[in-house]
N, C-alpha and C positions, 0 to 999 in steps of 0.2 A: 673407627670402622662404621659406627652407626651413621655418622654424617655422610660417609661415602655411599652407604646403602640408600639413604634417603635421597641423595642427589641423583644416583643412578635410576631410582624408581621415578623420580620427577622427570628426568630426561626421557625415559621410556614412555611415560604418559604423554609428554609433549610430542614426541616423534610419532607415536601411534595415532594421535589426534590429527596429525598432518597428512596421513596417508589415505584419507577418505577419497572415494571415487565419485563423490557428489559433485556434479558439474558446477554448482554455485561456489563450492569450496575451491574447486580448481580455478575458477575465474578470480576469486579473491587472492589466491596465491600467485597468480600469473605475473603480477607486478608490471602491467602494461600501462599504468597511469591513466586509464580511461575514467577513473574516479567513480565508477558504479559497477555493480554486479548485475548483469542483464539476466532477467528471469528466462526460463526456458519455454515460456508460453503455456505452462501447465495450467489447465482450467479444471476446477473441481467444484462439485456441488455437494452440499452436506444435507442429509435427510433431517427433517424437523426434529425427530427424536434423538438425534446425535449432535445437535448444536450445543455449543457452550453457553457461557454466561453472556448477558448483553454487554456490548462494548460501551464504555463510558469514557468519553473524552470531550474536551472543550479547548478553545483557543481563540486567539484574535486573528482575524482575516487580514489580507493585504490592505483592505480599506479601513481597517481599525475597528470593525464590528466584532462583537463577541458571539461565538457560535458554540452551542452545547448540544451534543447528540441526545441528551435526555429530553430536550425540548421537542425533539422530532419523533419520539416514541409514537407508534401508531402508523408511521409512514415507512415505506421501503426506502432504503438509503444506499447510495453508491459512494464509496470512499475510494479516491484515487490518489496514490502516493506518487509524487513526482518532484522534479526540479527542472529549471529552464534549460540547462546545458546537457541534459540527458537525451541522447539521440532517440531511444525508443519512446520516451515521453513525448517528444515532438512528433514522432510518427503516429502515435495513437491519438493525439489531441483532436484532429478533425473528426474522428469517429466518436470520441467522447462528446464533442460539441453537438454533433448530429443526434446522437442517442439522447442526450439530456434535453434537447429540444423536442424530441418525439414523445417523451414520457413526462408529461406535466404532473402526474400523480406520484412521481418518484423524486426524492431529494438527492442532489449531488453535492459532494463536498470534496475538494482537493485538500491534500496535506502536502505542503511544500517543505521539503526536508533541508534545503540549503540556501535559498535565496532570501533577499530582503524584499521589502514591499515594492520598490520600483521595478526590480526584475520580474517579480511575480505578476504584477499588473501588466507589464509589457507583454509577457507570455500570454496572459489571458486575453488581451486585446488582439494580439497577432492571430490567435486561433479561435476567436469569438466564443470563448468560454464564458457563459453567462452565470455560472454558479460560483460560489465563493471558495477560497482556499485558505486554510489555516496556515500561518507561518510558524514552522516548527524548528527552524534552524537554531534558535538561541538556546532552547532548553530540551528539545526532544521529547516533551511531555506527551504529545499525541502518539508518536511511535512507541513510547513506553507503554501507553494504554493499550496498544495493539500487540504487545508481546504474546507470543504463542499463536498469533493469528497471521502475522506478516513478518517476514525477514527484513529487518531494517536496512540491510545492504542490497536487497533485491528490488531495484527500482527500474521501471514502475511496477507497482502491485495495485490491483483493483479488488475491492471487497464489496459484496452485496450483502446488506444487512436486512433481515426480515423485520416485520413490524414491531417485534419485541426487542430489536436492537442486536440480535444474534447474527453471527456470520453464517450466511446461507450458501454463499458461493465465493470463489476466489480465483483470480487470474494472476499468476506470477509471471510477469513479463508484459509484453505489448497486448493491450486489450483490443481485440478486433470487434468492430461494431456488431457483427452478426452473432458472435459468441456472447457478448454482453447482453444483447437483445433477447436471445434465447434464455439466458439465465434470469433476466428480469421477468420475462413472461411467466416462467415457472414459479418464481417466488410470488408474483402478483396473483397467480391462480390459487395459491394456498389460502389467500385471505377471503 
């Protein structure tokens, strides 16, 4: 009887967890084989006194260079989570290239969640992305470092870090240039 009760409770928990009206959860359950969960374009800014701990991540880029955010403390940083076959990632890439070119005092870093070096470099060449991208497909360490800040299945996601390395703004979904520019301007004004 006890085993039956535990089994029924476990089934109830599983079923209740699957009834969320969250749009990201609905996309994940859709089973349409698009291999990503598109963000809904939600943009949020976080007040300085409400920001969490500094993000600490490091990894190897497509070019084989080692990048560590700890080395960039004191700079505003944009993190963009992407992969080459992601349609919204391709759509936002021209805006990211343009904004990164306009903000010489801001560091940009991509986090590629699925591709090898050849695919990542081809994407970067195609869209004239001058900033590096960490290759995170093999171990997911960069995404793990962002737990609580970014949904690993919501690609693309863009985070703006303040000079202390804390998440100051977030875009879940396609990052439009004007939205990212406004966020960057506000974070830069803080300094």
